[in-house]
C-alpha positions as CSV (number, residue, x, y, z in Angstrom):
1,M,91.8,73.3,227.8
2,L,88.1,73.9,228.3
3,E,87.3,70.2,228.1
4,S,89.8,69.4,230.8
5,L,88.4,72.3,232.9
6,L,84.9,70.9,232.8
7,Q,86.1,67.4,233.4
8,A,87.9,68.6,236.5
9,L,84.7,70.0,238.0
10,P,83.6,67.6,240.8
11,L,80.1,67.0,239.3
12,T,78.7,63.5,238.8
13,P,75.8,62.8,236.4
14,T,73.5,62.6,239.4
15,S,74.7,66.0,240.8
16,I,74.2,67.6,237.4
17,V,70.6,66.4,237.2
18,V,70.0,67.6,240.7
19,L,71.4,71.0,239.9
20,I,69.3,71.3,236.8
21,A,66.2,70.7,238.8
22,L,67.3,73.2,241.5
23,I,68.2,76.0,239.1
24,A,65.0,75.4,237.2
25,M,63.0,75.8,240.4
26,L,64.9,78.9,241.5
27,E,64.6,80.4,238.1
28,S,60.8,80.1,238.4
29,L,60.6,81.0,242.1
30,A,58.8,84.2,243.1
31,F,61.3,87.2,242.8
32,V,64.4,84.9,243.1
33,G,64.3,84.4,239.3
34,L,64.7,88.1,238.8
35,L,68.1,88.1,240.3
36,L,69.4,84.7,239.2
37,P,71.1,84.3,235.8
38,G,69.2,81.0,235.4
39,V,69.4,80.9,231.6
40,A,73.2,81.0,231.5
41,L,73.4,78.5,234.4
42,L,71.0,76.0,232.8
43,F,72.9,76.2,229.5
44,A,76.2,75.4,231.2
45,L,74.6,72.5,233.1
46,A,73.0,71.2,230.0
47,V,76.4,71.3,228.2
48,M,77.9,69.3,231.1
49,A,75.0,66.8,231.0
50,G,75.4,66.3,227.2
51,S,79.2,65.9,227.7
52,A,78.7,63.4,230.5
53,G,76.2,61.3,228.5
54,V,73.3,61.9,230.8
55,S,70.0,60.8,229.2
56,P,68.2,63.9,227.6
57,W,64.9,62.6,229.0
58,V,66.3,62.6,232.5
59,C,67.5,66.2,232.0
60,L,64.1,67.3,230.6
61,L,62.3,65.6,233.5
62,A,64.6,67.4,236.0
63,A,64.0,70.8,234.4
64,F,60.3,70.1,234.1
65,T,60.0,69.1,237.7
66,G,62.0,72.0,239.0
67,A,60.0,74.5,236.9
68,V,56.6,73.1,238.0
69,C,57.7,73.2,241.7
70,G,59.1,76.7,241.4
71,D,55.8,78.0,239.9
72,G,53.8,76.0,242.4
73,I,55.6,77.4,245.4
74,S,55.2,80.9,244.0
75,F,51.5,80.3,243.5
76,L,51.1,79.1,247.1
77,L,53.1,82.1,248.4
78,G,50.7,84.4,246.6
79,R,47.7,82.5,247.8
80,H,48.6,82.4,251.5
81,S,51.3,85.0,252.1
82,A,50.8,87.8,249.6
83,T,50.1,90.6,252.2
84,P,53.2,90.2,254.4
85,I,55.4,89.6,251.3
86,R,54.1,92.8,249.7
87,R,55.2,94.7,252.8
88,L,58.8,93.6,252.6
89,D,61.2,96.5,252.3
90,W,63.0,95.2,249.2
91,L,59.7,94.7,247.4
92,Q,58.5,98.2,248.5
93,R,61.6,99.6,246.8
94,H,60.7,97.8,243.5
95,P,56.9,98.1,243.1
96,E,57.3,97.8,239.3
97,W,58.1,94.0,239.7
98,L,54.5,93.3,240.8
99,Q,52.9,96.1,238.7
100,R,54.2,94.5,235.4
101,G,53.0,91.0,236.5
102,E,49.6,92.2,237.6
103,A,49.0,94.1,234.3
104,F,50.1,91.1,232.3
105,F,47.8,88.7,234.4
106,R,44.8,91.0,234.1
107,R,45.2,91.1,230.3
108,W,45.8,87.5,229.6
109,G,44.4,85.6,232.6
110,G,45.3,81.9,232.7
111,L,47.3,82.2,229.4
112,S,49.7,84.5,231.2
113,I,51.0,81.4,233.1
114,V,52.0,79.9,229.8
115,T,53.3,82.9,227.9
116,G,54.8,84.5,231.1
117,R,57.1,81.6,231.6
118,F,59.0,82.6,228.5
119,V,59.2,86.3,229.3
120,G,62.2,87.0,231.6
121,P,61.1,90.1,233.5
122,I,57.7,88.7,234.6
123,R,58.4,84.9,234.7
124,P,59.0,84.6,238.4
125,V,56.2,87.0,239.3
126,I,53.1,85.7,237.4
127,P,52.5,82.6,239.5
128,F,52.7,84.7,242.7
129,V,50.2,87.2,241.2
130,A,47.9,84.4,240.1
131,G,47.8,83.1,243.6
132,S,47.2,86.5,245.2
133,C,44.4,87.2,242.7
134,G,42.5,84.0,243.7
135,M,43.1,82.0,240.6
136,P,41.6,78.4,241.1
137,G,44.3,75.9,242.0
138,L,43.2,73.3,239.4
139,A,43.3,75.8,236.6
140,F,46.7,77.1,237.6
141,T,48.1,73.5,237.8
142,F,46.9,72.8,234.3
143,F,48.6,75.9,232.8
144,N,51.7,75.3,235.0
145,L,52.2,71.8,233.6
146,I,51.5,72.8,230.0
147,S,54.0,75.7,230.1
148,A,56.7,73.6,231.8
149,L,56.4,71.0,229.0
150,G,57.4,73.6,226.5
151,W,59.9,75.5,228.6
152,A,62.1,72.6,229.6
153,P,63.2,71.5,226.0
154,L,63.5,75.1,224.9
155,Y,66.0,76.0,227.7
156,L,67.8,72.6,228.0
157,L,68.2,71.1,224.5
158,P,70.4,73.7,222.9
159,G,73.0,73.3,225.6
160,Y,72.5,69.5,225.8
161,F,73.2,69.0,222.1
162,T,76.1,71.3,222.2
163,G,77.5,69.1,225.0
164,R,76.9,66.0,222.9
165,G,78.6,67.5,220.0
166,L,81.7,68.2,222.1
167,T,82.1,64.5,222.8
168,T,81.1,63.1,219.4
169,A,82.7,65.6,217.0
170,S,85.8,64.8,215.1
171,P,89.0,66.1,216.6
172,Q,89.1,68.8,213.9
173,L,85.6,70.1,214.7
174,A,85.9,69.8,218.5
175,P,87.6,73.2,219.0
176,I,84.7,74.8,217.1
177,F,82.1,73.2,219.4
178,W,84.0,74.2,222.5
179,S,84.3,77.8,221.2
180,V,80.6,77.9,220.4
181,A,79.7,76.7,223.9
182,V,82.0,79.3,225.5
183,L,80.7,82.0,223.2
184,L,77.0,81.2,223.9
185,F,77.6,81.0,227.6
186,T,79.4,84.4,227.5
187,L,76.6,86.0,225.5
188,L,74.0,84.6,227.8
189,L,75.8,86.0,230.8
190,F,76.1,89.4,229.1
191,Q,72.3,89.3,228.3
192,Q,71.4,88.3,231.8
193,F,73.7,90.8,233.5
194,H,72.9,93.8,231.3
195,H,69.1,93.0,231.6
196,R,69.4,93.3,235.4
197,L,71.6,96.4,235.3
198,K,68.7,98.8,234.7
199,P,68.9,102.1,236.4
200,H,67.7,102.1,240.1
201,G,67.7,98.3,240.0
202,K,69.3,96.3,242.8
203,L,72.4,95.4,240.7
204,H,72.8,98.9,239.4
205,T,72.5,100.3,243.0
206,Y,75.1,97.8,244.2
207,W,77.7,98.7,241.6
208,S,77.0,102.4,242.0
209,R,78.1,102.1,245.6
210,V,81.2,100.0,244.8
211,L,82.5,102.1,241.9
212,P,83.7,105.7,242.3
213,A,80.9,108.3,242.0
214,P,81.7,109.7,238.5
215,W,81.8,106.2,236.9
216,P,78.5,104.7,235.7
217,P,78.2,101.0,236.4
218,G,77.4,99.6,233.0
219,P,80.0,101.2,230.8
220,T,82.6,101.1,233.5
221,L,82.3,97.4,233.9
222,L,82.4,97.0,230.1
223,L,85.6,99.0,230.0
224,L,87.2,96.9,232.8
225,C,86.2,93.6,231.2
226,A,87.3,94.7,227.7
227,L,90.6,95.9,228.9
228,T,91.2,92.7,230.9
229,A,90.2,90.6,227.8
230,L,92.5,92.5,225.5
231,I,95.5,92.2,227.9
232,G,94.7,88.5,228.6
233,I,94.3,87.6,224.9
234,T,97.5,89.5,224.0
235,L,99.5,87.6,226.7
236,I,98.1,84.2,225.5
237,N,98.7,85.1,221.9
238,L,102.3,85.9,222.6
239,D,102.7,82.5,224.3
240,S,102.8,79.0,222.6
241,A,99.3,78.5,223.9
242,G,98.1,81.2,221.5
243,D,99.7,79.3,218.6
244,Q,97.9,76.1,219.6
245,I,94.5,77.9,219.9
246,N,94.9,79.7,216.6
247,S,95.9,76.6,214.7
248,A,93.1,74.5,216.2
249,L,90.4,77.0,215.4
250,L,91.7,78.3,212.0
251,I,91.6,74.9,210.2
252,P,87.8,74.3,210.7
253,L,86.9,77.9,210.2
254,R,88.9,78.1,207.0
255,S,87.2,74.9,205.7
256,I,83.8,76.5,206.4
257,G,84.9,79.6,204.5
258,D,86.1,77.4,201.6
259,A,82.6,75.7,201.5
260,L,80.8,79.0,201.7
261,P,83.1,81.5,200.0
262,Q,80.5,84.0,198.9
263,T,78.8,84.1,202.3
264,A,82.2,84.7,204.0
265,L,82.8,87.6,201.5
266,V,79.5,89.2,202.2
267,M,80.1,88.9,205.9
268,T,83.4,90.6,205.7
269,L,82.1,93.4,203.3
270,I,79.5,94.7,205.8
271,G,82.5,95.6,208.0
272,D,84.9,97.0,205.3
273,I,87.0,99.7,206.8
274,P,86.2,102.3,204.0
275,L,82.5,101.5,204.5
276,V,82.4,101.9,208.3
277,A,84.6,105.0,208.2
278,G,82.2,106.6,205.6
279,L,79.1,105.6,207.5
280,S,80.5,107.0,210.8
281,L,81.2,110.3,209.0
282,L,77.5,110.3,207.8
283,C,76.4,109.7,211.4
284,A,78.5,112.7,212.6
285,L,76.9,115.0,209.9
286,F,73.4,113.7,210.5
287,G,73.8,114.3,214.3
288,L,74.9,117.9,213.6
289,M,71.9,118.4,211.4
290,R,69.5,117.0,214.1
291,G,70.9,119.3,216.8
292,D,72.7,116.4,218.5
293,G,75.8,118.5,219.1
294,W,79.1,116.7,218.9
295,R,77.7,113.3,220.1
296,G,77.5,111.9,216.6
297,C,81.0,113.1,215.9
298,G,82.1,110.8,218.7
299,V,81.1,107.8,216.5
300,F,83.4,109.1,213.7
301,A,86.2,109.9,216.1
302,G,85.9,106.5,217.8
303,V,86.0,104.6,214.5
304,I,89.0,106.6,213.3
305,G,90.7,106.3,216.7
306,V,90.3,102.5,216.6
307,I,91.7,102.3,213.1
308,L,94.8,104.4,214.1
309,L,95.2,102.5,217.4
310,N,95.0,99.2,215.5
311,H,97.7,100.3,213.1
312,V,100.0,101.2,216.0
313,L,99.4,97.9,217.7
314,K,100.0,95.9,214.5
315,Q,103.4,97.6,214.0
316,F,104.3,97.1,217.7
317,F,103.6,93.3,217.8
318,G,104.5,92.6,214.1
319,L,102.8,89.2,214.1
320,P,102.4,87.5,210.7
321,R,99.1,86.5,209.1
322,P,98.2,82.9,208.4
323,E,100.2,81.1,205.7
324,G,98.6,81.6,202.3
325,S,96.8,84.8,203.3
326,S,96.0,87.1,200.4
327,L,96.9,90.2,202.5
328,A,100.5,91.1,203.3
329,N,100.6,93.4,206.3
330,F,100.7,92.4,210.0
331,S,97.9,90.5,211.6
332,Y,97.4,91.2,215.3
333,P,94.9,92.6,216.2
334,S,92.4,92.5,213.3
335,G,91.9,96.0,212.0
336,H,88.8,94.9,210.0
337,A,87.1,93.3,213.0
338,S,88.0,96.2,215.3
339,A,86.8,98.9,213.0
340,A,83.5,97.1,212.3
341,A,82.9,96.3,216.0
342,A,83.7,99.9,216.9
343,F,81.2,101.3,214.3
344,F,78.4,98.9,215.2
345,T,78.7,99.4,219.0
346,L,79.4,103.1,218.9
347,T,76.4,103.7,216.6
348,A,74.2,101.6,218.8
349,V,75.3,103.6,221.9
350,W,74.7,106.9,220.0
351,L,71.2,105.9,218.9
352,L,70.1,104.4,222.2
353,H,71.9,106.2,225.0
354,N,69.0,108.5,225.9
355,R,66.3,105.8,225.7
356,D,64.8,103.4,228.2
357,H,66.9,100.5,229.4
358,Q,64.7,97.8,227.7
359,T,65.2,99.5,224.3
360,R,68.9,99.8,224.8
361,H,69.1,96.2,225.9
362,L,67.3,95.0,222.7
363,G,69.4,97.3,220.5
364,Y,72.7,96.1,221.9
365,L,71.6,92.5,221.4
366,C,70.9,93.3,217.7
367,T,74.5,94.4,217.2
368,I,76.0,91.1,218.3
369,P,75.2,89.1,215.2
370,L,76.8,91.9,213.0
371,I,80.0,91.9,215.1
372,L,80.1,88.0,215.0
373,A,79.6,87.9,211.3
374,V,82.5,90.3,210.5
375,A,84.8,88.7,213.1
376,L,84.1,85.1,211.9
377,S,84.6,86.1,208.2
378,R,88.2,86.9,208.7
379,P,89.5,83.5,209.7
380,M,86.9,81.9,207.3
381,L,88.7,83.8,204.5
382,G,92.1,82.8,205.9
383,V,93.4,86.4,206.4
384,H,93.4,86.5,210.2
385,W,94.0,84.2,213.1
386,P,91.0,83.7,215.4
387,M,92.8,85.4,218.3
388,D,93.3,88.5,216.1
389,V,89.6,89.1,215.7
390,I,88.9,88.5,219.4
391,A,91.5,91.1,220.3
392,G,90.1,93.4,217.7
393,V,86.6,93.2,219.1
394,A,87.9,93.8,222.7
395,E,89.9,96.8,221.5
396,A,86.7,98.3,219.9
397,L,84.7,97.7,223.1
398,V,87.3,99.6,225.1
399,I,86.7,102.7,222.9
400,T,82.9,102.2,223.0
401,A,82.9,102.0,226.8
402,M,84.8,105.3,227.0
403,Y,82.3,106.9,224.6
404,R,79.4,105.6,226.6
405,I,80.8,107.0,229.8
406,W,81.2,110.4,228.1
407,L,77.5,110.3,226.9
408,Y,76.4,109.3,230.4
409,H,77.6,112.6,231.7
410,W,76.7,114.7,228.7
411,P,73.6,113.2,227.1
412,A,72.3,114.6,223.8
413,P,69.4,117.1,224.0
414,V,67.6,115.3,221.2
415,R,66.9,111.7,220.2
416,I,68.2,110.4,216.9
417,P,65.4,108.6,215.1
418,L,65.9,104.8,215.0
419,S,65.0,104.8,211.4
420,W,68.5,106.1,210.8
421,A,69.7,102.6,211.4
422,G,67.6,101.5,208.4
423,V,69.3,104.1,206.2
424,L,72.7,102.8,207.3
425,C,71.6,99.2,206.4
426,V,70.4,100.3,202.9
427,I,73.7,102.0,202.2
428,T,75.6,98.9,203.5
429,G,73.6,96.7,201.2
430,L,74.3,98.9,198.2
431,Y,78.0,98.9,199.1
432,V,78.2,95.1,199.3
433,V,76.5,94.7,195.9
434,L,78.7,97.3,194.1
435,T,82.0,96.1,195.6
436,F,81.4,92.4,195.6
437,D,83.3,91.6,192.4
438,L,86.2,93.9,193.2
439,A,86.4,92.4,196.7
440,A,86.5,88.9,195.3
441,G,89.8,89.7,193.6
442,R,91.2,90.8,197.0
443,Y,90.3,87.4,198.6
444,P,91.1,84.7,196.1
445,G,88.9,81.6,196.4
446,S,85.9,83.6,197.5
């Protein structure tokens, strides 16, 4: 389905190369790159280029040329038009854009051109600052060329080789490659969107005007997207298309689990329902001890709520597990994946909700590998269909979004130390070690 969708797009190899150069230039252009989700767009274009058989050298040359031109134009704007640009209303409303770039440039000088290209918040600003600060043009050109040489392969090759894998993989592995491509693109979109959704930023201000006053933009959009995803996945899963997707993805994932049985078992144990329920109770007790009020109890209530909701949904849909599963109850949605995702996301929100946007952003990104590990382990062990775990994660995100909205209006008076996450990791590690042999009996073959 995804393959036919990309093939239906009216993009020739030449137009793909032109778009790569254009997006690379806009991604590096002064201030434009702050608003453009260039990383996600370049990944998608690189996947298309790899699928269409475009030479990787041509793609790299296009990205290199676009990046050099974008930085060069930004440098010239800073050299010749810095004063009128600084007076623009939208830039006056966001003085922090230039302040960060100027501080970075003063500290690192010419090296900031190289390192700054790989740092999202300042990448489109540094060349403009260098030009406005009178950096010699020859020195800037040298650093511009060097940085673009490293930037182009880093941003293009992962997507390109994913696209090549889509066309060269065996029919059995092709669904996995397509799923990986869609997953990476989705995660990149989330990263780019959430990074720009900082308080008082342009995107945050826009959504604050669009949404009703009591609803904060970030968690409200997450709630809407998670609900839409859960409903959409459910409808697909109840149709014959769901059977086709499940069958196509389960076979390769199960073969990976057969090849790495102990890894799959460890991945599933870090999200065991008794473990995450117990850890969420510890969070509630620790929060009460720290003067957090009832906020930590929301983590426990959310995890228990997801477990109960999942049980109701399983009984309602009554869908069977994959053939040969070692577990006997109903399959959809995955209670294991939903409980684990709920605990990881609720705990992250609880620990980070009254901190700055950058810290929250990094913390949320750190939870994604944990969610993916538990979710992938279920079809790898052959106890859940792939659509079960996707629905389970979406179900958890609905609860987490509601919890975040509550915290938005009633933030905690104290901050929970981030070291508490380390305590939870240690307890999880001990749980995995102590229960590994017993769990191996629950999942034959692991």
